[in-house]
N, C-alpha and C positions, 0 to 999 in steps of 0.2 A: 628473324624469329617471329615475325608477325604471322598470325594465322587468321583465316577467314572466320567470321562469326558463325557461319553455318557448321563449322567443325565442332564447335563447343556444344556440349549437352546442356540442357536446362539443369540448374543446380537443384538437387533433391536429396532427401535423406537416404534414398536407396542407392544413389550413385556417388556418395562422398568418398574421396580418397585423398591421401596426403599429396602435397605438391611434389613435383619432380625434384629429386635430390634429397628430399626429406626422408629420414629413415627412422622407423619405429619398430624395433624388434622386441620380442618378448624375452627379456633378459632373465635368466634363472640363476638366482644367487644360491651359493652354498651347494653347488653340484660338482665338487671335485676341483683339484688343483688345475687341471687342464682348462677349466672354464675361465680362468683369470680372476675369478672371484669366489674361490672355494674356501675351505677350512673355516675361517671366521666370518665369511660372507660380508666383508666390508665393515664389521663392527669392532675391529681391533681386538686387543687381548684383554680379557676379563673386564672388571669394572662394572658399574651400575648400568651403563647404557648398552653393555654387551648382553645383558640378561634379558629374558623375556619379562614383559610387564614393566618396562622401563618407566621412569617417572612421567606423570601426566604433563600436559602442556601448561606452562606457567609455574612449574615446581622449581623452587630456588634452593634446594638442598637444606631445607629446614629454616632458612631465613624467611621472615614474613614476606609473602609474595607481593608484588607490585599492586595487584588489584585489591589487596587488603590494606596496603599502606596509604593509598590515595584517599583523601576524604570524600565521602559520599555527599552529594548535593541533591536536593529536591525530593519529590514524591510523585509517584504515578498512581493516580486514583483509578482503579479498574472499574469502578461504578460510574465514571464520568460519562455524561451524555453530551454529545456535540449537537446542540440544537441551533438551527439557523433562524435568525429573527428577520422578518420582513415588515417594514412599516406600511401603514395603510396608504400613505401618500404615493408609494411606489405602485400600488394596485390600480391607481387612477389611469394607467396607460391602457387598461383593458376596455373593451366596448361595453356599452350600457347593457345590463341584463346577462352578462357573460358569467360562466361558472369558472371560478379560479381554484385550481388544485395544484398539487406539487408538480404534476405532469405539465400543466400549462405554464407554470413558472419556469420549469426547466426549458421548455420550448422557446419561451420568450427571452431566455438568457438572464433572467433576474437571479435565479438560484443556480449554482454550479452543481452541487450534490449535497442534499441534506442528509447527513450521515445517520443521525438518530431521531430527527424530527424537525418540524417546522412550527414556528410560533409567529402569529401576526401581532405586531405591536402598534400602538396608537399614535405614533408621530406622523404629522402631515394631515392634509385635507382630502376628503373623499367626495367627489361630485357625481358619482354614478352609482346605480343600483347594481350590486354584485352579489353573487352567491359564492361564498368563500368556504372551501373545505381545507382545514389545517389540523395539525395535532393539538394546538392550543391557541387561545386568544387572550390578550390582556383585556381588562374590563373596558378601558377607553376605546380600544379597537373594536370590540364587539358593539359598544354603544354607537359608534360612528357608522358601522356597517348597517345596523338595524335602523338607525335614524334615516338612512337614505332609502329604506325599503328593501334592503337585501337580507340575506340570511348568513349566519355564521355557524357552520356545522363542524363539530369536532370529529375528525377522522383519524383512526389509528392506522399507520402505514408500517409495513415491514420492508426493510431495505436489505 
C-alpha cells in the first residue's frame, strides 16, 4: 500500500477530499418512510423537543440553570490599559546617542508587545546619552535621561 511521493498532490484548499473509505452523504431527514428517517424525522413523537423552536442550549425546564446557580467571581474592566513598564537601567544596553523607541525595544527583545502603551520607569542607572520616545515617563526616569544629555519625547502610538 506504499505509494511514491510523486503520486501525491500538494495539499491545497482546491483539491481537498475525504479520505478513502470515509463517507459523507447529504442525508435528507423527513422525506418519506422509504428514506429510513421519514415521518417524525428522528424527533420521536410529540413533546417539547419535537416542536420547532425547541428550548435553547442550557435550558433546564424552568429550574434555575447552571450558569446562574454558580457564583460569579471577579470583574473585567473594559477600560483597562495594559501598559508595559521598562526601567531606565535596561536602556543602558543601547549605544551612546541612539534613539530608543518601541520599534527598537521590540527588535532588541526587551519588549514582547506593548498592547496599550509603553512607560519608562526610573529604576536603575543610565550612563549613556539616549533619545527616548515612549508613551509616558516617570519623573525620575525623565530626570535621569535629561541629566545624561538625552531627550525624553512623549509619543502616542496606535497598536
